[in-house]
RODO-2510 file (C-alpha; in nm, 4 decimals, decimal comma):
residues 130
     n   res          X          Y          Z
     1     m    -0,7880    -1,8168     0,5289
     2     k    -0,7313    -1,4615     0,6506
     3     f    -0,4255    -1,2745     0,5241
     4     a    -0,2390    -0,9559     0,6028
     5     i    -0,0087    -0,8439     0,3243
     6     a     0,2943    -0,6194     0,3743
     7     l     0,4584    -0,4617     0,0718
     8     f     0,8078    -0,3159     0,1060
     9     s     0,8904    -0,2322    -0,2560
    10     a     0,8092     0,0484    -0,4992
    11     p     0,5620     0,0014    -0,7863
    12     h     0,8362    -0,0472    -1,0458
    13     a     0,9786    -0,3463    -0,8540
    14     p     0,8598    -0,6930    -0,9637
    15     s     0,7545    -0,7792    -0,6077
    16     s     0,4914    -0,5047    -0,6126
    17     r     0,3171    -0,6641    -0,9091
    18     r     0,3547    -1,0093    -0,7495
    19     a     0,1925    -0,8818    -0,4301
    20     l    -0,0993    -0,7429    -0,6289
    21     l    -0,1454    -1,0697    -0,8186
    22     f    -0,1308    -1,2642    -0,4930
    23     a    -0,3925    -1,0380    -0,3331
    24     q    -0,6217    -1,0715    -0,6347
    25     a    -0,5821    -1,4497    -0,6357
    26     a    -0,6433    -1,4728    -0,2619
    27     l    -0,9761    -1,2921    -0,2906
    28     a    -1,0712    -1,4889    -0,6017
    29     g    -0,9996    -1,8071    -0,4035
    30     g    -1,2449    -1,7089    -0,1320
    31     h    -0,9863    -1,5899     0,1187
    32     q    -0,9987    -1,2646     0,3146
    33     i    -0,7462    -0,9824     0,3244
    34     v    -0,7681    -0,8175     0,6648
    35     r    -0,5165    -0,5440     0,5882
    36     l    -0,2687    -0,4317     0,3263
    37     f     0,0292    -0,2541     0,4800
    38     f     0,2626    -0,0475     0,2631
    39     y     0,6027     0,0069     0,4259
    40     q     0,9462     0,1388     0,3291
    41     d     0,9504     0,2010    -0,0499
    42     g     0,6105     0,0320    -0,0691
    43     v     0,4566     0,3670     0,0272
    44     y     0,5226     0,4860    -0,3289
    45     n     0,2418     0,2552    -0,4433
    46     a     0,0001     0,5004    -0,2806
    47     s     0,1471     0,8156    -0,4351
    48     n    -0,0591     1,0086    -0,6893
    49     s     0,2500     1,1835    -0,8247
    50     l     0,4233     0,8890    -0,9931
    51     v     0,4242     0,8825    -1,3705
    52     t     0,4661     0,5433    -1,5330
    53     p     0,6191     0,5220    -1,8825
    54     q     0,3646     0,4300    -2,1508
    55     d     0,5294     0,0965    -2,2230
    56     e     0,5119    -0,0200    -1,8590
    57     q     0,2253    -0,1323    -1,6395
    58     d     0,1051     0,1329    -1,3948
    59     v     0,1150    -0,0898    -1,0875
    60     a     0,0388     0,1989    -0,8506
    61     a    -0,2834     0,2722    -1,0425
    62     q    -0,3661    -0,0991    -1,0402
    63     w    -0,3229    -0,1068    -0,6619
    64     r    -0,5484     0,2004    -0,6244
    65     h    -0,8190     0,0452    -0,8414
    66     f    -0,7969    -0,2918    -0,6633
    67     v    -0,8112    -0,1416    -0,3146
    68     s    -1,1054     0,0818    -0,4087
    69     e    -1,2967    -0,1867    -0,5938
    70     q    -1,2559    -0,4449    -0,3156
    71     q    -1,2969    -0,1863    -0,0365
    72     l    -0,9840    -0,3127     0,1384
    73     d    -0,8140    -0,1702     0,4443
    74     a    -0,4975    -0,0239     0,2900
    75     v    -0,2591     0,1372     0,5374
    76     v     0,0490     0,3350     0,4414
    77     c     0,3149     0,3621     0,7111
    78     i     0,3208     0,7272     0,8105
    79     a     0,6882     0,7350     0,9140
    80     a     0,8027     0,5752     0,5879
    81     a     0,5691     0,8017     0,3894
    82     l     0,6942     1,1210     0,5521
    83     k     1,0572     1,0252     0,4834
    84     r     0,9704     0,9789     0,1174
    85     g     0,7528     1,2882     0,0754
    86     v     0,4276     1,0945     0,0474
    87     l     0,1789     1,3236     0,2218
    88     d    -0,1951     1,3440     0,2683
    89     e    -0,3697     1,6758     0,3232
    90     a    -0,3364     1,6685     0,7030
    91     e     0,0360     1,5898     0,6997
    92     a     0,1045     1,8475     0,4277
    93     q    -0,0603     2,1116     0,6455
    94     r     0,1150     1,9871     0,9584
    95     y     0,4589     2,0136     0,7976
    96     q     0,3726     2,3194     0,5875
    97     r     0,4235     2,1488     0,2536
    98     t     0,2328     2,2226    -0,0635
    99     a     0,2431     1,8752    -0,2157
   100     i    -0,0434     1,6407    -0,1381
   101     n     0,0087     1,3140    -0,3203
   102     i    -0,1946     1,0566    -0,1304
   103     s    -0,5705     1,0357    -0,0845
   104     a    -0,8473     0,7796    -0,0448
   105     p    -0,8477     0,4827    -0,0515
   106     w    -0,5148     0,5024     0,1333
   107     e    -0,4830     0,5750     0,5035
   108     l    -0,1650     0,7014     0,6690
   109     s    -0,1090     0,5301     1,0014
   110     g     0,1579     0,3768     1,2197
   111     l     0,3387     0,0453     1,2223
   112     g     0,1059    -0,0628     1,5036
   113     q    -0,1589    -0,1214     1,2357
   114     l     0,0533    -0,4042     1,0971
   115     h     0,0961    -0,5508     1,4433
   116     d    -0,2795    -0,5335     1,5049
   117     a    -0,3536    -0,7017     1,1728
   118     v    -0,1140    -0,9873     1,2469
   119     q    -0,3132    -1,0662     1,5602
   120     d    -0,6268    -1,1281     1,3518
   121     v    -0,4931    -1,3296     1,0564
   122     d    -0,3779    -1,6783     0,9737
   123     r    -0,0807    -1,5594     0,7665
   124     l     0,1258    -1,2465     0,7150
   125     i     0,2651    -1,2469     0,3630
   126     c     0,5524    -1,0050     0,2897
   127     f     0,6716    -0,8897    -0,0525
   128     g     0,9944    -0,7052    -0,1288
   129     g     1,2313    -0,5797     0,1321
   130     p     1,5721    -0,4408     0,1926
***
C-alpha cells in the first residue's frame, strides 16, 4: 500500500511520535511512503533550533534521522514554516533574516505538494491537528 502522511503537530506532541512510529511500521511492513508533509505546528519537526530536555525523546532528531536514512520525500509547508520562523537559507535571504534553522533532508514547498501526493497514494494518514 502507498501512503502519504501529514503531520500537524509539534515534536513535543504525542501525535508526532505516533506518526513516526506509524511511518516506521509502514516501511517495515513492506508499504511505501510517497510523501511526508509537515503542516501547521508540524513544521517544527524540521527545525534545527529546537532543544529537547535530556529526559525527553528528541522526536525532531528522530524524524530527521528516519527521513535521511530512508531517503523519504519530506516536505515542509512553506507558508506554515514562514509564520513560525522556520527558514531555509533561501527564505532567510529572501526575507533578510539571519536565522537558518532548516536544511536537508527537508524541503520547503507549498500545500500543492500534499495535493499531488494524495493523487498517487492509496491512503492519506493525518496526525495531530487543530
